OpenMM code with the backbone's topology and positions (N, CA, C; nanometers):
from openmm import Vec3, app, unit

residues = "MET GLU GLU VAL LEU ASP ILE TYR ARG ASN SER PRO ASP PHE ASN ASP LYS ILE ALA ARG TYR GLN ILE GLU HIS ALA ALA GLY GLU LYS GLY ARG GLY THR LYS TYR ARG ALA HIS SER CYS GLY LYS LEU LYS SER TYR GLN LEU CYS TYR ALA ASN ASP PRO THR TYR GLY HIS ARG TRP CYS ALA ASN THR ASP PRO GLU LYS LYS PRO ILE THR SER PRO LEU GLY PHE VAL ARG ARG MET ALA TRP PHE LEU LYS ASN GLN GLN GLU LYS GLU THR GLN GLY SER VAL PRO THR VAL GLU THR GLY LYS THR ASN PRO GLN ALA GLU GLN PRO THR GLU GLU GLN".split()
positions = [
    Vec3(-1.5386, -0.1819, -0.6836),
    Vec3(-1.6320, -0.1523, -0.5781),
    Vec3(-1.7108, -0.2098, -0.4653),
    Vec3(-1.7555, -0.3196, -0.5302),
    Vec3(-1.8437, -0.4409, -0.4718),
    Vec3(-1.7482, -0.4744, -0.3276),
    Vec3(-1.5921, -0.5001, -0.4167),
    Vec3(-1.5516, -0.5896, -0.3125),
    Vec3(-1.5111, -0.5421, -0.1856),
    Vec3(-1.4321, -0.3962, -0.2242),
    Vec3(-1.4426, -0.2649, -0.0754),
    Vec3(-1.5717, -0.2724, -0.0242),
    Vec3(-1.6761, -0.2516, -0.0708),
    Vec3(-1.8041, -0.2508, 0.0091),
    Vec3(-1.7843, -0.3770, 0.1207),
    Vec3(-1.7843, -0.4976, 0.0605),
    Vec3(-1.7766, -0.6301, 0.1125),
    Vec3(-1.6926, -0.6049, 0.2905),
    Vec3(-1.6032, -0.5166, 0.2353),
    Vec3(-1.4961, -0.5486, 0.3977),
    Vec3(-1.5811, -0.4949, 0.4839),
    Vec3(-1.6238, -0.3966, 0.4705),
    Vec3(-1.7119, -0.2997, 0.5665),
    Vec3(-1.8179, -0.2847, 0.5884),
    Vec3(-1.9376, -0.4541, 0.5317),
    Vec3(-2.0788, -0.4178, 0.5841),
    Vec3(-2.1140, -0.5050, 0.6618),
    Vec3(-1.9669, -0.5871, 0.7452),
    Vec3(-1.9990, -0.6330, 0.8805),
    Vec3(-1.9804, -0.5217, 0.9891),
    Vec3(-1.9305, -0.4575, 0.9529),
    Vec3(-1.9212, -0.3381, 1.0712),
    Vec3(-2.0490, -0.2980, 1.1332),
    Vec3(-2.0553, -0.2643, 1.2335),
    Vec3(-2.1685, -0.2247, 1.3349),
    Vec3(-2.2502, -0.1246, 1.2853),
    Vec3(-2.1612, -0.0225, 1.2611),
    Vec3(-2.2331, 0.1080, 1.1844),
    Vec3(-2.1847, 0.1268, 1.0204),
    Vec3(-2.1910, 0.0247, 0.9780),
    Vec3(-2.2030, 0.0106, 0.8121),
    Vec3(-2.3090, 0.0912, 0.7777),
    Vec3(-2.2742, 0.1710, 0.6948),
    Vec3(-2.3915, 0.2883, 0.6387),
    Vec3(-2.3553, 0.2268, 0.4716),
    Vec3(-2.4551, 0.1466, 0.3521),
    Vec3(-2.4095, 0.1640, 0.2924),
    Vec3(-2.3824, 0.2650, 0.1465),
    Vec3(-2.4718, 0.3605, 0.1806),
    Vec3(-2.4976, 0.4763, 0.1228),
    Vec3(-2.3900, 0.5435, 0.1559),
    Vec3(-2.3388, 0.5814, 0.2549),
    Vec3(-2.1972, 0.6604, 0.2900),
    Vec3(-2.0871, 0.6148, 0.2631),
    Vec3(-2.0888, 0.4664, 0.3060),
    Vec3(-1.9486, 0.4002, 0.2214),
    Vec3(-1.9295, 0.4329, 0.1107),
    Vec3(-2.0166, 0.3875, 0.0151),
    Vec3(-2.0506, 0.4020, -0.1794),
    Vec3(-2.0227, 0.5387, -0.1711),
    Vec3(-2.0237, 0.6538, -0.1499),
    Vec3(-2.0011, 0.7824, -0.1830),
    Vec3(-1.8504, 0.7910, -0.0844),
    Vec3(-1.8239, 0.7383, -0.0067),
    Vec3(-1.6561, 0.7932, 0.0386),
    Vec3(-1.5902, 0.6915, -0.0582),
    Vec3(-1.6093, 0.6001, -0.0912),
    Vec3(-1.4868, 0.4919, -0.1889),
    Vec3(-1.4996, 0.5806, -0.3183),
    Vec3(-1.6485, 0.6039, -0.3903),
    Vec3(-1.6169, 0.6554, -0.5139),
    Vec3(-1.5592, 0.7859, -0.5377),
    Vec3(-1.5453, 0.8249, -0.4339),
    Vec3(-1.4682, 0.9818, -0.4288),
    Vec3(-1.3280, 0.9466, -0.4339),
    Vec3(-1.2631, 0.8777, -0.3397),
    Vec3(-1.1314, 0.8216, -0.3322),
    Vec3(-1.1184, 0.7408, -0.4346),
    Vec3(-1.1676, 0.7031, -0.4899),
    Vec3(-1.1268, 0.6427, -0.6224),
    Vec3(-1.1024, 0.7366, -0.7466),
    Vec3(-1.1894, 0.8666, -0.7299),
    Vec3(-1.1841, 0.9555, -0.8242),
    Vec3(-1.2973, 0.9299, -0.9057),
    Vec3(-1.3928, 0.8601, -0.8759),
    Vec3(-1.5517, 0.8279, -0.9760),
    Vec3(-1.6203, 0.9697, -0.9778),
    Vec3(-1.6159, 1.0123, -0.8738),
    Vec3(-1.7090, 1.0954, -0.8501),
    Vec3(-1.6346, 1.2553, -0.7815),
    Vec3(-1.7134, 1.3814, -0.7849),
    Vec3(-1.6751, 1.4971, -0.7602),
    Vec3(-1.5733, 1.5213, -0.9067),
    Vec3(-1.4572, 1.5811, -0.7918),
    Vec3(-1.3294, 1.6159, -0.9163),
    Vec3(-1.2529, 1.5446, -0.9831),
    Vec3(-1.2724, 1.3925, -0.9582),
    Vec3(-1.2021, 1.2885, -0.9855),
    Vec3(-1.0698, 1.2732, -0.9618),
    Vec3(-1.0506, 1.3785, -0.8863),
    Vec3(-0.8859, 1.3499, -0.7863),
    Vec3(-0.8589, 1.1870, -0.7607),
    Vec3(-0.7739, 1.1563, -0.7964),
    Vec3(-0.7480, 0.9588, -0.7665),
    Vec3(-0.6943, 0.9621, -0.6148),
    Vec3(-0.6817, 0.9776, -0.5224),
    Vec3(-0.6139, 0.9164, -0.4102),
    Vec3(-0.5298, 0.7929, -0.3804),
    Vec3(-0.4031, 0.8423, -0.3336),
    Vec3(-0.3336, 0.7138, -0.3458),
    Vec3(-0.3070, 0.7082, -0.1520),
    Vec3(-0.2477, 0.5696, -0.1290),
    Vec3(-0.2219, 0.5551, 0.0252),
    Vec3(-0.1270, 0.6469, 0.0641),
    Vec3(-0.0944, 0.6321, 0.1863),
    Vec3(0.0149, 0.7315, 0.2453),
    Vec3(0.1175, 0.6182, 0.2083),
    Vec3(0.2656, 0.6542, 0.1890),
    Vec3(0.4131, 0.6239, 0.2440),
    Vec3(0.4020, 0.5210, 0.3660),
    Vec3(0.5097, 0.4394, 0.3808),
    Vec3(0.4921, 0.3797, 0.4868),
    Vec3(0.5677, 0.4351, 0.5838),
    Vec3(0.6616, 0.5855, 0.5032),
    Vec3(0.7158, 0.6672, 0.6186),
    Vec3(0.5783, 0.8019, 0.6405),
    Vec3(0.4944, 0.7884, 0.6286),
    Vec3(0.3770, 0.8855, 0.6476),
    Vec3(0.2925, 0.7971, 0.7727),
    Vec3(0.2771, 0.6335, 0.7164),
    Vec3(0.2330, 0.5819, 0.8428),
    Vec3(0.2556, 0.5879, 0.9819),
    Vec3(0.4578, 0.5658, 0.9579),
    Vec3(0.4930, 0.5241, 1.0708),
    Vec3(0.5343, 0.6825, 1.1420),
    Vec3(0.5065, 0.7911, 1.0754),
    Vec3(0.4794, 0.9188, 1.1737),
    Vec3(0.3289, 0.9330, 1.2388),
    Vec3(0.2445, 0.8948, 1.1551),
    Vec3(0.1339, 0.8565, 1.2345),
    Vec3(0.1560, 0.7575, 1.3398),
    Vec3(0.2558, 0.6720, 1.3705),
    Vec3(0.2451, 0.5655, 1.4628),
    Vec3(0.1047, 0.4497, 1.3762),
    Vec3(0.0896, 0.4276, 1.2438),
    Vec3(-0.0056, 0.3483, 1.2166),
    Vec3(0.0300, 0.2319, 1.1216),
    Vec3(0.1805, 0.2069, 1.1367),
    Vec3(0.1989, 0.1364, 1.0690),
    Vec3(0.2472, -0.0048, 1.1584),
    Vec3(0.2357, -0.1322, 1.1294),
    Vec3(0.2626, -0.2314, 1.2191),
    Vec3(0.3492, -0.3217, 1.1334),
    Vec3(0.4701, -0.2766, 1.1150),
    Vec3(0.5592, -0.3835, 1.0648),
    Vec3(0.6358, -0.4929, 1.1740),
    Vec3(0.6253, -0.4471, 1.2615),
    Vec3(0.7288, -0.5337, 1.4055),
    Vec3(0.5898, -0.5716, 1.4574),
    Vec3(0.4739, -0.5610, 1.4443),
    Vec3(0.3575, -0.6014, 1.5221),
    Vec3(0.3946, -0.7634, 1.5311),
    Vec3(0.3441, -0.8558, 1.6055),
    Vec3(0.3831, -1.0116, 1.6264),
    Vec3(0.2697, -1.0721, 1.5513),
    Vec3(0.1839, -0.9664, 1.5791),
    Vec3(0.0547, -1.0460, 1.5082),
    Vec3(0.0263, -0.9837, 1.3394),
    Vec3(0.0226, -0.8968, 1.3291),
    Vec3(-0.0226, -0.7944, 1.1928),
    Vec3(0.0785, -0.7607, 1.0993),
    Vec3(0.2066, -0.7716, 1.1760),
    Vec3(0.3111, -0.7463, 1.1120),
    Vec3(0.3745, -0.8468, 0.9447),
    Vec3(0.4673, -0.8254, 0.9271),
    Vec3(0.5344, -0.8885, 0.8111),
    Vec3(0.7049, -0.8785, 0.7665),
    Vec3(0.7825, -0.9770, 0.7680),
    Vec3(0.8961, -0.9520, 0.7800),
    Vec3(0.9211, -0.8867, 0.6487),
    Vec3(0.8552, -0.8947, 0.5270),
    Vec3(0.9183, -0.8089, 0.4097),
    Vec3(0.8882, -0.6706, 0.4568),
    Vec3(0.8255, -0.6367, 0.5445),
    Vec3(0.7555, -0.4809, 0.5612),
    Vec3(0.8768, -0.4179, 0.6863),
    Vec3(0.9745, -0.5039, 0.7587),
    Vec3(1.0359, -0.4837, 0.8633),
    Vec3(1.1523, -0.4907, 0.7949),
    Vec3(1.1857, -0.4978, 0.6907),
    Vec3(1.2878, -0.5461, 0.6044),
    Vec3(1.4429, -0.4448, 0.6483),
    Vec3(1.5235, -0.5066, 0.7052),
    Vec3(1.6549, -0.3896, 0.7242),
    Vec3(1.7624, -0.4449, 0.6652),
    Vec3(1.7400, -0.5285, 0.5619),
    Vec3(1.8516, -0.5796, 0.4813),
    Vec3(1.8971, -0.4418, 0.3716),
    Vec3(1.9841, -0.3869, 0.3488),
    Vec3(2.0169, -0.2817, 0.2895),
    Vec3(2.0133, -0.3448, 0.1309),
    Vec3(2.0643, -0.4812, 0.1281),
    Vec3(2.0822, -0.5363, -0.0022),
    Vec3(1.9306, -0.6103, -0.0863),
    Vec3(1.8437, -0.6028, -0.0056),
    Vec3(1.6916, -0.6091, -0.0528),
    Vec3(1.6461, -0.4860, -0.0684),
    Vec3(1.5311, -0.5212, -0.2002),
    Vec3(1.4220, -0.3828, -0.2285),
    Vec3(1.3170, -0.3352, -0.1235),
    Vec3(1.3341, -0.2390, -0.0789),
    Vec3(1.2459, -0.2002, 0.0776),
    Vec3(1.1246, -0.2003, 0.0413),
    Vec3(1.0148, -0.1977, 0.0984),
    Vec3(0.8539, -0.2064, 0.0684),
    Vec3(0.8333, -0.0513, 0.1298),
    Vec3(0.8087, 0.0456, 0.0454),
    Vec3(0.8069, 0.1786, 0.0577),
    Vec3(0.6666, 0.2050, 0.1029),
    Vec3(0.5344, 0.1549, 0.0250),
    Vec3(0.3656, 0.1733, 0.0853),
    Vec3(0.2785, 0.0392, 0.1184),
    Vec3(0.2104, 0.0752, 0.1324),
    Vec3(0.1332, -0.0663, 0.1451),
    Vec3(0.0963, -0.1399, 0.0705),
    Vec3(0.0611, -0.0453, -0.0570),
    Vec3(0.0300, -0.1324, -0.1608),
    Vec3(0.1410, -0.1692, -0.2480),
    Vec3(0.2743, -0.1339, -0.2448),
    Vec3(0.3609, -0.2104, -0.2381),
    Vec3(0.3534, -0.3352, -0.1970),
    Vec3(0.3725, -0.3803, -0.0945),
    Vec3(0.3606, -0.4708, -0.0086),
    Vec3(0.2337, -0.5664, -0.0539),
    Vec3(0.0948, -0.5314, -0.0979),
    Vec3(0.0006, -0.5680, -0.1993),
    Vec3(0.0591, -0.6644, -0.2834),
    Vec3(0.0919, -0.5527, -0.3636),
    Vec3(0.1689, -0.5765, -0.5290),
    Vec3(0.2974, -0.7542, -0.5253),
    Vec3(0.3759, -0.6950, -0.4318),
    Vec3(0.4613, -0.7739, -0.4127),
    Vec3(0.3971, -0.9163, -0.3499),
    Vec3(0.3263, -0.9298, -0.2564),
    Vec3(0.2446, -1.0317, -0.2109),
    Vec3(0.1400, -1.1149, -0.3320),
    Vec3(0.0793, -1.0708, -0.4068),
    Vec3(-0.0092, -1.1091, -0.4949),
    Vec3(0.0987, -1.1607, -0.5941),
    Vec3(0.1920, -1.1246, -0.6337),
    Vec3(0.3246, -1.1642, -0.7390),
    Vec3(0.3948, -1.2855, -0.6676),
    Vec3(0.4462, -1.2566, -0.5353),
    Vec3(0.5132, -1.4054, -0.4825),
    Vec3(0.3662, -1.5108, -0.4433),
    Vec3(0.2327, -1.4866, -0.4271),
    Vec3(0.1150, -1.5915, -0.4483),
    Vec3(0.1161, -1.6866, -0.5893),
    Vec3(0.1292, -1.5329, -0.6992),
    Vec3(0.1181, -1.6517, -0.8505),
    Vec3(0.2192, -1.7285, -0.8618),
    Vec3(0.3313, -1.6476, -0.8341),
    Vec3(0.4221, -1.7183, -0.8745),
    Vec3(0.4970, -1.8521, -0.7854),
    Vec3(0.4049, -1.8768, -0.6600),
    Vec3(0.4152, -1.9604, -0.5993),
    Vec3(0.3596, -2.1017, -0.6884),
    Vec3(0.2084, -2.0562, -0.7050),
    Vec3(0.1634, -2.1128, -0.8163),
    Vec3(0.2201, -2.2101, -0.9482),
    Vec3(0.3190, -2.1365, -0.9837),
    Vec3(0.3675, -2.1421, -1.1075),
    Vec3(0.4929, -2.2325, -1.0621),
    Vec3(0.5511, -2.2162, -0.9755),
    Vec3(0.6736, -2.3036, -0.8725),
    Vec3(0.6540, -2.4544, -0.8493),
    Vec3(0.5112, -2.4734, -0.8121),
    Vec3(0.4772, -2.5695, -0.7759),
    Vec3(0.4713, -2.6857, -0.8960),
    Vec3(0.4471, -2.6025, -1.0157),
    Vec3(0.4231, -2.7237, -1.1125),
    Vec3(0.5606, -2.6834, -1.2570),
    Vec3(0.6233, -2.6280, -1.2315),
    Vec3(0.7839, -2.5844, -1.2523),
    Vec3(0.8770, -2.6231, -1.1788),
    Vec3(0.8262, -2.6734, -1.0655),
    Vec3(0.9905, -2.6969, -1.0032),
    Vec3(1.0821, -2.5434, -0.9359),
    Vec3(1.0471, -2.4656, -0.9627),
    Vec3(1.1880, -2.3478, -0.8852),
    Vec3(1.1026, -2.2539, -0.8310),
    Vec3(1.1587, -2.1809, -0.7111),
    Vec3(1.1212, -2.1100, -0.6302),
    Vec3(1.1178, -1.9266, -0.6884),
    Vec3(1.0288, -1.8468, -0.6668),
    Vec3(1.0429, -1.7230, -0.6964),
    Vec3(1.0936, -1.6342, -0.6030),
    Vec3(1.2273, -1.5406, -0.6422),
    Vec3(1.2436, -1.4712, -0.4996),
    Vec3(1.1735, -1.3748, -0.5374),
    Vec3(1.0959, -1.2936, -0.4122),
    Vec3(1.0754, -1.1714, -0.3578),
    Vec3(1.1569, -1.1171, -0.3962),
    Vec3(1.3043, -1.0434, -0.3697),
    Vec3(1.3338, -0.9207, -0.3959),
    Vec3(1.3625, -0.8688, -0.5367),
    Vec3(1.4303, -1.0122, -0.5971),
    Vec3(1.4642, -0.9512, -0.7681),
    Vec3(1.3317, -1.0050, -0.8428),
    Vec3(1.2456, -1.0474, -0.8508),
    Vec3(1.1533, -1.0831, -0.9127),
    Vec3(1.1575, -1.2121, -0.9865),
    Vec3(1.2864, -1.3235, -1.0016),
    Vec3(1.3509, -1.4028, -1.0553),
    Vec3(1.3037, -1.5095, -1.0038),
    Vec3(1.2984, -1.6096, -1.0653),
    Vec3(1.3343, -1.7299, -1.0321),
    Vec3(1.4355, -1.8273, -1.0020),
    Vec3(1.5006, -1.8888, -0.8470),
    Vec3(1.6146, -1.9459, -0.8394),
    Vec3(1.5278, -2.1308, -0.7926),
    Vec3(1.5649, -2.1891, -0.8897),
    Vec3(1.5401, -2.3583, -0.8545),
    Vec3(1.6475, -2.3804, -0.7618),
    Vec3(1.7268, -2.3159, -0.7492),
    Vec3(1.7849, -2.3347, -0.6145),
    Vec3(1.7581, -2.3185, -0.4461),
    Vec3(1.6829, -2.1947, -0.4668),
    Vec3(1.6264, -2.1749, -0.3650),
    Vec3(1.5186, -2.2643, -0.2817),
    Vec3(1.5062, -2.2401, -0.1539),
    Vec3(1.4256, -2.3186, -0.0242),
    Vec3(1.3042, -2.2344, -0.0342),
    Vec3(1.2236, -2.3649, -0.0516),
    Vec3(1.0577, -2.3066, -0.0415),
    Vec3(1.0273, -2.1921, 0.0879),
    Vec3(0.9652, -2.0823, 0.0712),
    Vec3(0.9367, -2.0338, 0.1927),
    Vec3(0.8582, -2.1126, 0.3142),
    Vec3(0.8276, -2.0928, 0.4157),
    Vec3(0.7857, -2.1757, 0.5096),
    Vec3(0.6731, -2.0671, 0.5484),
    Vec3(0.5491, -2.1405, 0.6014),
    Vec3(0.4306, -2.0762, 0.6452),
    Vec3(0.4612, -1.9425, 0.7315),
    Vec3(0.5399, -1.9404, 0.8241),
    Vec3(0.5665, -1.8648, 0.8784),
    Vec3(0.6324, -1.7336, 0.8157),
    Vec3(0.7078, -1.7696, 0.7322),
    Vec3(0.7921, -1.6033, 0.6267),
    Vec3(0.6635, -1.5621, 0.5242),
] * unit.nanometer
topology = app.Topology()
chain = topology.addChain("A")
for resn in residues:
    res = topology.addResidue(resn, chain)
    for name in ("N", "CA", "C"):
        topology.addAtom(name, app.Element.getBySymbol(name[0]), res)
């Protein structure tokens, strides 16, 4: 809860009481207990809120058009894949193998990703 509030604390119109209320309801902690999920990528695209191809905010995983690779279908999927990738990057440095994002398996022959990837 506090981590989410910290994201919004620097907003000029931040109100702790209102933000806490909205976060608690979105998480299902208050009210009827409904836990809300993030919209799918398709829904965000329909609202023109998808930044997959944006040069500043986009990422190559979101703009994936390769049918051989598992597509990301929601913002949470992107966050989970990135968290997995970063965790395995640390393990790779100690073991000498590179995780592949698409399969979740390590490939000792794979090139290390560059900063821009």
